[in-house]
C-alpha positions, -999 to +999 in steps of 0.1 A: -536-202-568-544-238-571-513-260-571-528-294-579-561-313-580-569-349-575-601-366-586-611-399-569-628-422-594-646-455-595-626-471-622-590-459-621-578-476-653-608-463-673-603-428-660-565-430-667-572-440-703-597-412-707-575-385-693-544-396-711-562-393-745-583-362-736-554-342-721-528-352-747-536-322-770-528-299-740-494-315-735-504-335-705-489-369-699-484-393-670-454-381-650-458-402-618-473-434-607-467-436-569-492-464-562-514-488-581-541-468-599-527-435-588-513-413-616-500-378-616-503-360-650-490-327-662-468-309-687-437-303-666-449-313-631-478-334-620-507-310-612-536-332-621-541-366-603-565-395-607-568-421-579-592-449-568-621-438-547-612-442-510-636-458-486-639-424-467-662-410-494-637-382-503-644-371-539-617-345-544-584-332-532-574-297-539-541-280-529-536-243-528-501-229-533-486-210-503-457-186-505-442-196-472-443-223-445-459-197-422-488-194-446-492-232-446-492-232-408-518-203-407-540-221-433-541-252-411-549-233-379-576-212-397-592-242-414-594-262-382-608-232-363-634-229-391-646-264-385-623-285-407-609-317-394-571-322-393-559-346-419-522-341-416-507-312-397-481-288-412-447-302-420-423-315-445-435-341-470-403-354-484-420-383-501-432-357-527-399-338-530-373-325-506-387-290-502-424-299-500-441-285-469-479-290-466-509-293-443-542-311-449-577-307-435-610-323-444-637-298-453-673-302-439-681-327-468-649-348-463-629-334-492-592-332-486-579-295-488-542-287-486-519-257-486-484-264-499-452-244-501-426-259-525-397-241-509-399-251-473-389-287-466-375-279-432-404-258-420 
């Protein structure tokens, strides 16, 4: 199951204005603004993000929901073995919330792919 998606855009303010209006009928609103130009939108939790295009060329970030920290660990190992590049090994990410446990890899095109368990802050 997809947990959240982030689009990297050329004009963050223009995209924010567009998505705020376009997604309002679906109940989406800005829930978090952790950095300039970065907004997390959703109905009850931020599951759609818009952020400025990074210099790395990444165009998307997608996170898949894991049921356990062991699944997150297994995802990371399998993705690296399949040719992905480590972009943040498995572990707690308390800056997102106390029980957030995730791992990140870059796919062959440089997109950031994550597995996340929301019930495993201590790993």
